[in-house]
KOLPASE-263443 format. One line per 10 residues: number of its first residue (from 1); for each residue y, x, z of C-alpha. Coordinates in nm, 2 decimals. Each point is the difference from the previous one (the first is absolute). Example, Ala and Ser with C-alpha at 12.3 -4.5 7.8 and 13.67 -1.06 7.14 Angstrom:
2
1	-0.45 1.23 0.78; 0.34 0.14 -0.07 .
//
This chain:
615
1	-3.32 -2.96 4.75; 0.32 -0.09 0.19; 0.02 0.35 0.15; -0.04 0.15 -0.35; 0.28 -0.22 -0.13; 0.22 0.10 0.30; -0.08 0.37 -0.05; 0.08 -0.03 -0.37; 0.33 -0.18 0.08; 0.09 0.28 0.25 .
11	-0.08 0.27 -0.26; 0.22 -0.18 -0.26; 0.29 -0.04 0.25; -0.03 0.36 0.10; 0.01 0.11 -0.37; 0.30 -0.22 -0.07; 0.18 0.14 0.31; -0.06 0.36 -0.13; 0.12 -0.10 -0.34; 0.31 -0.16 0.13 .
21	0.09 0.28 0.24; -0.05 0.26 -0.28; 0.21 -0.21 -0.23; 0.31 0.04 0.22; 0.04 0.34 -0.16; 0.16 -0.09 -0.33; 0.10 0.35 -0.12; -0.08 0.36 0.06; 0.22 0.24 -0.20; -0.10 0.24 -0.12 .
31	-0.36 -0.12 0.00; -0.12 0.37 0.00; 0.13 0.35 -0.01; -0.12 0.36 -0.06; -0.07 0.30 0.20; 0.17 0.33 -0.08; 0.34 -0.15 -0.11; 0.31 0.21 0.05; 0.16 -0.24 0.25; -0.24 -0.04 0.30 .
41	0.17 -0.32 0.12; -0.12 -0.34 -0.13; 0.17 -0.34 0.06; -0.24 -0.29 0.00; 0.16 -0.34 -0.01; -0.21 -0.29 0.15; 0.12 -0.35 -0.07; -0.15 -0.31 0.16; 0.07 -0.29 0.23; 0.11 0.11 0.35 .
51	-0.15 0.35 -0.01; 0.30 0.19 0.13; -0.10 0.00 0.36; -0.36 0.12 -0.07; -0.13 0.31 0.16; -0.10 0.24 -0.28; -0.27 0.27 -0.01; -0.20 0.19 -0.27; -0.36 0.09 -0.02; 0.08 0.30 -0.21 .
61	-0.13 0.35 0.08; 0.29 0.18 -0.17; 0.30 -0.24 -0.02; 0.22 -0.09 0.30; 0.29 -0.23 0.07; 0.34 0.16 0.03; 0.21 -0.31 0.04; -0.03 -0.38 0.01; 0.31 -0.19 -0.11; 0.06 -0.36 0.09 .
71	0.30 -0.16 -0.17; 0.17 -0.34 0.04; -0.26 -0.20 -0.18; -0.32 -0.06 0.19; -0.20 0.03 -0.32; 0.03 0.37 -0.07; -0.14 0.32 0.14; 0.10 0.34 -0.14; -0.24 0.28 0.09; 0.09 0.36 -0.05 .
81	-0.31 0.21 -0.03; -0.05 0.37 0.03; -0.22 0.12 -0.29; 0.05 0.38 0.06; -0.37 0.03 0.08; -0.12 -0.29 -0.22; -0.33 0.02 -0.19; -0.14 -0.26 -0.24; -0.14 -0.28 0.22; -0.01 -0.37 0.06 .
91	0.11 -0.13 0.34; 0.13 -0.32 0.16; 0.35 -0.08 0.12; -0.07 -0.21 0.31; 0.25 -0.27 0.12; -0.05 -0.17 0.33; 0.22 -0.29 0.13; -0.14 -0.13 0.33; -0.36 -0.07 -0.07; 0.05 -0.02 -0.38 .
101	-0.11 0.31 -0.19; 0.03 0.07 -0.36; -0.11 0.30 -0.20; 0.16 0.11 -0.33; -0.21 0.24 -0.21; 0.19 0.30 -0.13; -0.09 0.29 -0.22; 0.13 0.35 -0.04; -0.12 0.12 -0.34; -0.05 0.35 -0.15 .
111	0.26 0.10 -0.25; -0.10 0.07 -0.35; 0.00 0.37 -0.09; 0.33 0.12 -0.14; 0.18 -0.32 0.09; 0.31 0.18 0.11; 0.01 0.21 -0.32; 0.06 -0.28 -0.24; 0.26 0.07 -0.27; 0.28 -0.26 -0.03 .
121	0.19 -0.09 -0.31; 0.25 0.26 -0.13; 0.20 0.10 -0.31; -0.32 0.05 -0.20; -0.07 -0.37 0.04; 0.13 -0.32 -0.17; -0.02 -0.31 0.21; -0.09 -0.34 -0.16; 0.15 -0.28 0.21; -0.22 -0.32 0.02 .
131	0.07 -0.33 0.17; -0.35 -0.11 0.08; 0.06 -0.37 -0.04; 0.14 0.04 -0.35; -0.22 0.27 -0.16; -0.34 -0.15 -0.06; -0.23 -0.27 0.16; -0.35 0.14 0.01; -0.14 -0.24 0.26; 0.11 -0.36 -0.02 .
141	-0.20 -0.09 0.31; 0.26 0.15 0.23; 0.30 -0.17 -0.17; 0.01 -0.25 0.28; -0.12 0.10 0.35; -0.07 -0.28 0.24; 0.23 0.00 0.30; 0.27 0.21 -0.15; 0.34 -0.17 -0.02; 0.08 0.05 -0.37 .
151	-0.32 -0.16 -0.14; 0.05 -0.03 -0.37; 0.08 0.20 -0.31; 0.25 -0.11 -0.26; 0.06 0.24 -0.29; 0.28 -0.22 -0.14; 0.21 0.07 0.31; 0.12 0.36 0.01; 0.05 -0.02 0.38; -0.35 -0.12 0.08 .
161	-0.33 0.18 0.03; -0.17 0.07 -0.33; -0.34 0.13 0.11; 0.00 0.37 -0.07; -0.23 0.21 0.22; -0.18 0.33 0.06; -0.28 -0.09 -0.24; 0.25 -0.05 -0.27; 0.14 0.35 0.05; -0.35 0.14 0.01 .
171	-0.09 -0.17 -0.32; 0.29 0.18 -0.18; -0.02 0.35 0.16; -0.11 0.13 -0.34; 0.32 -0.13 -0.15; 0.21 0.17 0.27; -0.19 0.33 -0.03; 0.03 -0.01 -0.38; 0.37 -0.06 0.02; 0.03 0.34 0.17 .
181	0.16 -0.08 0.33; -0.15 0.18 0.30; 0.08 -0.23 0.29; 0.01 -0.37 0.07; 0.26 -0.13 0.24; -0.07 -0.35 0.13; 0.25 -0.24 0.13; -0.12 -0.12 0.35; -0.36 -0.09 0.02; 0.00 -0.09 0.37 .
191	-0.03 -0.37 0.11; 0.30 -0.22 -0.07; -0.11 -0.33 0.14; 0.34 -0.18 -0.06; 0.05 -0.36 -0.10; 0.16 0.10 -0.33; 0.11 0.31 -0.20; -0.28 0.21 0.13; -0.09 0.14 -0.34; 0.24 0.30 0.03 .
201	-0.16 0.12 0.33; 0.31 0.11 0.20; -0.05 -0.24 0.29; -0.30 0.15 0.17; -0.19 -0.22 0.25; -0.29 0.24 0.06; 0.05 0.38 0.00; -0.37 0.08 0.00; -0.14 -0.23 -0.26; 0.04 -0.04 -0.37 .
211	0.11 -0.34 -0.13; -0.32 -0.19 -0.06; 0.13 -0.14 -0.33; -0.01 0.36 -0.13; -0.33 0.08 0.17; -0.13 0.16 0.32; 0.07 0.34 0.15; -0.34 0.10 -0.14; 0.11 -0.11 -0.34; 0.31 0.21 0.02 .
221	-0.20 0.30 0.11; -0.23 -0.06 -0.30; 0.31 -0.01 -0.23; 0.14 0.33 0.16; -0.34 0.17 -0.05; -0.03 -0.12 -0.36; 0.35 0.12 -0.07; -0.07 0.34 0.15; -0.31 0.03 -0.21; 0.23 -0.02 -0.31 .
231	0.24 0.25 0.14; 0.26 -0.26 0.10; 0.18 0.01 0.34; 0.10 -0.31 0.19; 0.34 -0.06 0.17; 0.03 -0.30 0.24; 0.32 -0.19 0.07; 0.08 -0.04 0.37; 0.27 -0.18 0.19; 0.12 0.11 0.35 .
241	0.34 -0.17 0.01; -0.13 -0.35 0.03; -0.31 -0.22 0.00; -0.06 -0.36 -0.11; 0.11 -0.28 0.23; -0.37 -0.12 0.02; -0.12 0.32 0.15; -0.13 -0.06 0.35; 0.25 0.27 0.13; 0.27 -0.26 -0.09 .
251	-0.17 -0.33 0.08; -0.12 0.15 0.34; 0.23 0.29 0.07; -0.13 0.28 0.23; 0.35 0.04 0.14; 0.35 -0.11 -0.07; 0.10 0.34 -0.13; -0.28 0.01 -0.25; 0.25 -0.12 -0.26; 0.37 0.06 -0.06 .
261	0.23 -0.29 0.05; -0.28 -0.19 0.18; 0.19 -0.31 0.08; 0.10 -0.11 -0.34; 0.00 0.11 -0.37; 0.27 0.25 -0.08; 0.00 0.13 -0.36; 0.04 0.37 -0.07; 0.33 0.10 -0.16; -0.21 0.20 -0.25 .
271	0.26 0.28 0.05; -0.24 0.28 0.09; 0.27 0.25 -0.09; 0.08 -0.03 0.37; -0.31 0.22 0.06; 0.19 0.30 -0.15; 0.37 -0.11 0.01; 0.18 0.26 0.23; 0.25 -0.28 0.08; -0.24 -0.28 0.06 .
281	0.06 -0.25 0.28; -0.28 -0.08 0.24; 0.03 -0.36 -0.11; -0.06 0.09 -0.37; -0.30 0.21 0.09; -0.15 -0.27 0.21; 0.05 -0.27 -0.26; -0.16 0.21 -0.27; -0.30 0.12 0.20; -0.06 -0.28 0.24 .
291	0.08 -0.30 -0.22; -0.29 -0.18 -0.17; -0.06 0.06 -0.37; -0.05 -0.37 -0.06; -0.09 -0.28 0.25; -0.38 -0.01 -0.06; -0.01 0.38 0.07; 0.09 0.06 0.36; 0.13 0.35 0.07; -0.23 0.22 0.21 .
301	0.16 0.21 0.27; -0.13 0.35 -0.07; 0.18 0.13 0.31; -0.27 -0.18 0.21; -0.26 0.28 0.04; -0.29 -0.24 -0.02; 0.13 -0.14 -0.33; 0.05 0.35 -0.13; -0.35 0.12 0.10; -0.16 -0.31 -0.15 .
311	0.17 0.05 -0.34; -0.07 0.37 -0.01; -0.37 -0.04 0.09; -0.04 -0.28 -0.25; 0.11 0.23 -0.29; -0.23 0.28 0.12; -0.29 -0.25 0.03; 0.04 -0.10 -0.37; 0.02 0.36 -0.11; -0.31 0.10 0.19 .
321	-0.20 -0.31 -0.06; 0.07 -0.07 -0.37; 0.08 0.35 -0.14; 0.34 -0.08 -0.15; 0.20 0.29 -0.13; 0.36 -0.11 0.08; 0.23 -0.27 0.15; 0.31 -0.16 -0.14; 0.21 -0.12 0.29; 0.20 -0.32 -0.07 .
331	0.37 -0.03 0.12; -0.02 0.34 0.17; 0.37 0.03 0.11; -0.01 -0.35 0.16; -0.22 0.13 0.28; 0.08 0.23 0.29; 0.06 0.35 -0.12; -0.17 0.18 0.29; -0.31 -0.21 -0.01; -0.04 0.04 -0.38 .
341	0.06 0.37 0.03; -0.27 0.02 0.27; -0.24 -0.20 -0.22; 0.04 0.23 -0.30; -0.04 0.30 0.22; -0.32 -0.13 0.17; -0.16 -0.10 -0.33; 0.08 0.35 -0.14; -0.14 0.17 0.30; -0.32 -0.20 -0.05 .
351	-0.01 0.05 -0.38; 0.22 0.30 -0.09; -0.01 -0.07 -0.38; 0.03 -0.38 0.02; 0.32 -0.15 -0.15; 0.22 -0.29 0.09; 0.27 -0.14 -0.22; 0.28 -0.20 0.16; 0.19 -0.28 -0.16; 0.36 0.09 0.06 .
361	0.18 -0.24 -0.23; 0.34 0.17 -0.01; 0.24 0.03 -0.29; 0.09 0.36 0.05; -0.19 0.33 0.02; 0.17 0.11 0.32; -0.15 -0.30 0.18; -0.34 0.05 -0.16; 0.01 0.38 0.09; 0.07 -0.08 0.36 .
371	-0.35 -0.16 0.04; -0.19 0.29 -0.14; -0.19 0.25 0.22; 0.21 0.30 0.10; 0.32 -0.14 -0.14; 0.30 0.19 0.13; 0.19 -0.33 -0.02; -0.20 -0.14 0.29; -0.01 0.31 0.21; -0.07 0.05 0.28 .
381	-0.22 -0.31 -0.05; -0.29 0.02 -0.25; -0.16 -0.31 -0.16; -0.32 0.20 -0.08; -0.02 -0.22 -0.31; -0.11 0.21 -0.29; 0.06 -0.24 -0.29; 0.28 -0.25 -0.06; 0.05 -0.25 -0.28; 0.28 0.11 -0.24 .
391	0.18 -0.33 -0.05; 0.32 0.16 -0.13; -0.18 0.16 -0.29; -0.17 -0.33 -0.07; 0.34 -0.17 -0.02; 0.13 0.26 -0.24; -0.30 -0.02 -0.23; 0.03 -0.38 -0.03; 0.30 0.05 -0.23; 0.03 0.37 -0.09 .
401	-0.25 -0.04 -0.30; 0.21 -0.28 -0.14; 0.34 0.17 0.00; 0.14 0.25 -0.25; -0.02 0.34 0.18; 0.35 0.14 0.05; 0.23 0.12 0.28; -0.14 -0.19 0.30; -0.22 -0.24 -0.19; -0.36 -0.03 -0.12 .
411	-0.22 0.30 0.07; 0.30 0.19 0.14; -0.04 -0.23 0.31; -0.35 0.12 0.05; 0.11 0.36 -0.04; 0.28 -0.04 0.25; -0.23 -0.17 0.25; -0.25 0.28 -0.01; 0.28 0.26 0.05; 0.03 -0.16 0.34 .
421	-0.36 0.07 0.11; 0.14 0.26 0.23; 0.03 -0.28 0.26; -0.38 -0.03 0.01; -0.23 0.21 0.22; -0.27 -0.03 -0.27; 0.08 -0.18 -0.33; -0.36 0.03 -0.11; -0.10 -0.23 0.28; 0.21 -0.30 -0.13 .
431	-0.18 -0.30 -0.14; 0.16 -0.08 -0.34; -0.04 -0.32 -0.19; 0.14 -0.23 -0.27; -0.08 -0.32 0.18; -0.22 -0.15 0.28; -0.09 -0.33 0.16; 0.35 -0.05 0.15; 0.22 0.09 -0.30; 0.05 -0.13 -0.35 .
441	-0.26 0.14 -0.23; 0.12 0.28 -0.23; 0.03 -0.26 -0.27; 0.16 -0.32 0.13; -0.11 -0.21 -0.30; -0.25 0.01 -0.28; 0.29 0.04 -0.25; 0.11 0.32 0.18; -0.36 0.13 -0.01; 0.03 0.01 -0.38 .
451	0.21 0.32 0.05; -0.29 0.24 0.00; 0.21 0.32 -0.01; 0.15 -0.10 0.34; -0.34 -0.01 0.15; -0.11 0.32 -0.17; 0.29 0.20 0.14; -0.03 -0.16 0.35; -0.37 0.05 0.04; 0.02 0.36 -0.13 .
461	0.28 0.08 0.24; -0.19 -0.16 0.29; -0.31 0.20 -0.06; 0.16 0.34 -0.06; 0.29 0.02 0.25; -0.03 0.11 0.36; -0.16 -0.23 0.26; -0.31 -0.22 0.03; 0.00 -0.27 -0.27; -0.10 -0.36 0.07 .
471	-0.08 -0.26 -0.27; 0.00 -0.37 0.08; -0.30 -0.19 -0.14; 0.08 -0.15 -0.34; 0.29 0.23 -0.08; -0.25 0.19 -0.23; -0.02 -0.32 -0.21; 0.37 -0.09 0.02; -0.02 -0.28 0.24; 0.35 -0.13 0.05 .
481	0.18 -0.19 0.29; 0.35 -0.04 0.14; 0.05 -0.01 0.38; 0.28 -0.26 -0.03; -0.28 -0.26 -0.06; -0.18 0.09 0.32; -0.26 0.25 0.12; -0.29 -0.21 -0.11; 0.06 0.07 -0.36; 0.01 0.38 0.06 .
491	-0.36 -0.04 0.12; -0.15 -0.18 -0.29; -0.38 0.00 -0.07; -0.13 0.28 -0.21; -0.13 -0.17 -0.31; -0.38 -0.01 -0.01; -0.06 0.03 0.37; -0.09 -0.36 0.05; -0.29 -0.21 -0.13; 0.12 -0.21 -0.29 .
501	0.30 0.22 -0.09; 0.09 -0.04 -0.37; 0.00 0.38 -0.05; -0.12 0.31 0.17; 0.27 0.28 0.01; -0.25 0.23 0.17; -0.14 0.05 -0.36; 0.17 0.12 -0.32; -0.12 -0.31 -0.17; 0.18 -0.22 0.26 .
511	0.33 0.18 -0.03; 0.27 -0.04 -0.27; 0.09 0.28 -0.23; 0.31 0.08 0.20; -0.19 -0.01 0.33; -0.26 0.24 -0.14; 0.28 0.23 -0.12; 0.14 0.01 0.36; -0.35 0.03 0.16; -0.10 0.28 -0.24 .
521	0.32 0.20 0.06; -0.03 -0.04 0.38; -0.37 0.09 0.00; 0.07 0.31 -0.22; 0.27 0.12 0.25; -0.20 -0.08 0.31; -0.32 0.17 -0.12; 0.20 0.30 -0.11; 0.18 0.01 0.34; -0.33 -0.02 0.20 .
531	-0.08 0.35 0.13; 0.31 0.14 -0.17; 0.13 0.25 0.26; 0.32 0.07 -0.19; 0.11 -0.36 0.05; -0.15 -0.03 0.35; 0.13 0.33 0.14; 0.24 0.15 -0.25; 0.37 0.06 0.05; 0.26 -0.22 -0.16 .
541	0.29 0.14 -0.21; 0.24 -0.23 -0.18; 0.29 0.03 -0.24; 0.31 -0.21 0.00; -0.03 -0.25 -0.28; 0.17 0.11 -0.32; 0.05 -0.20 -0.32; -0.19 -0.29 0.19; -0.31 0.21 0.04; -0.16 0.08 0.34 .
551	-0.23 0.30 0.04; -0.21 0.11 0.30; -0.28 0.24 0.07; -0.29 -0.01 0.24; -0.15 0.35 0.05; -0.28 0.16 0.20; -0.10 0.36 -0.05; 0.00 0.08 -0.38; -0.05 -0.37 -0.09; 0.27 -0.25 -0.06 .
561	0.08 -0.35 -0.14; 0.34 -0.08 -0.16; 0.11 -0.36 -0.03; 0.27 -0.09 -0.25; 0.15 -0.35 0.00; 0.25 -0.13 -0.25; 0.21 -0.24 0.20; 0.17 -0.15 -0.31; -0.07 -0.28 -0.24; 0.08 0.24 -0.29 .
571	-0.17 0.31 -0.13; 0.12 0.33 0.15; -0.03 0.36 -0.10; 0.03 0.25 0.28; 0.06 0.37 0.01; -0.29 0.16 0.19; 0.19 0.31 0.11; 0.11 -0.15 0.34; -0.37 -0.07 0.08; -0.14 0.34 -0.09 .
581	-0.10 0.08 0.35; -0.25 -0.28 0.00; -0.13 0.04 -0.36; -0.23 0.31 0.02; -0.15 -0.06 -0.34; 0.10 -0.09 -0.35; -0.21 -0.31 0.00; -0.18 -0.23 0.25; -0.24 -0.29 0.00; 0.15 -0.34 0.07 .
591	-0.23 -0.18 0.25; 0.09 -0.35 -0.13; -0.04 0.06 -0.38; -0.25 0.28 0.03; 0.21 0.18 -0.27; 0.15 0.34 0.01; 0.38 0.01 0.01; 0.19 0.30 -0.15; 0.27 0.13 0.23; 0.24 0.19 -0.22 .
601	0.38 0.00 0.03; 0.02 -0.38 0.02; -0.21 -0.31 0.06; 0.04 -0.34 -0.15; -0.08 -0.30 0.21; -0.05 -0.36 -0.09; 0.19 -0.27 0.18; -0.14 -0.03 0.36; -0.25 0.28 -0.08; -0.23 0.15 0.26 .
611	-0.17 0.34 -0.02; -0.23 0.15 0.26; -0.06 0.36 -0.10; -0.27 0.22 0.16; 0.03 0.37 0.02 .
//
């Protein structure tokens, strides 16, 4: 009996030893990869206690080690693998330190057929921007996740977590589909395990896992698949400029040069104009690009090749693994130009019709144009970034529909801005919007939202002009907020997304008459725009506003759409002779009213009238 007990104790101790030695590997990123990718080189990061001096070998038949990188920290190994002959297989990464041996299972998967042929978002699409924490709570069991630093929800605090999740979005995909948008853009869904303020998602602490309070990676894939089944594309927010200060990269840095200004916090100047300023000093450029966005978000050094490879691979992993259709890159000009250019190029080489939109929050079109792919303004450099956010147009639309249109005011400002589209390599690849999660909503107060004509003109313009429109969740029901009171209010809960809500704005019965009026108008335009190639691909011709009226045409082949906006608070009668070249018939159907409009010698328009005429 004693020998049996001793033998059992030995087996138990041996088992515990194996478990402990295996546990020294804390992270393997990426956890798996695919055969047949365009880039045959794969970086595998191993993170664990004192593993740097380990001898490394593989049991693979097809994959070999190109390079083993040991950095300053003893807790990291970076393996560069050659996948040029890779086949789908499972193998072990073997680490040996003295007599201690560990094996890390690894898998090279087969790619799904047609993976590289996915179609990204384009000017035929309309993006619907959702902040996951604030849209709907479909699973209250993940509101608080044990072990995470921010461990409560508080809907009365606009800067705390509210409990929205993937299940909440899945529960309302029918609403989104019925609205008529074609694409959902999510604010960051990756883990943000920060002590506070983690709801917005922009301080990533794990680049390979969804935030558990939204759901798992598998839950996100289910959401993507369900969206795809309804004809909806998915765009994922990513952040390469910085990570969260609780990321293990920062708490246990691989090397001192992993971050910019590694010795102490230095805030960015936010003057990213230095990226294109022909007279910029080296100091200004360094302060803009290397400075930290805010103290809890340390600035990654993309000039470090291992950092660059890690970030690029993480984005490709999400595309290949989850099936997303696009990426929105946060704070694009704050990162290293050459690295971001390389990233866009590598993603495009892997997925030729995939699309990335960069946030270049600049107040002028010259600066925005600099960041677009093939821009002459950046030559001989090339950002390889197809789509850029059109912040200058957003700024104009915030007030143009309030003003009386005249010389340099009201709709004339929109006209004049569009006359400058010659600076853009491709104006159709600009993301256009009235508001988003970082700006005041289109209506800054409920009192302002009573002005329905303002919304009618703005949403009509947004959905008929050049570019790729984006609508912020809740704008379709006139949700209002002013940035001067903080970002939390801009990101209010969608009414009806939470158990116990007093009303459900996802249904007509739960909306006010004014909200239904806005929703119905938005839905009518979106459903009409869906599949409408005249708007998606057609040329744009515009007329200088006269008598406060702005007229423009979208045309493709023998089909056209003419939009007429009265930019005045008074009735106007306009002579149609100047517009003869875009009025091929004596009458046309107005999309908004479904009535036919006679186009004789003149046309009378109500105050702030809107016509969308189809020919």
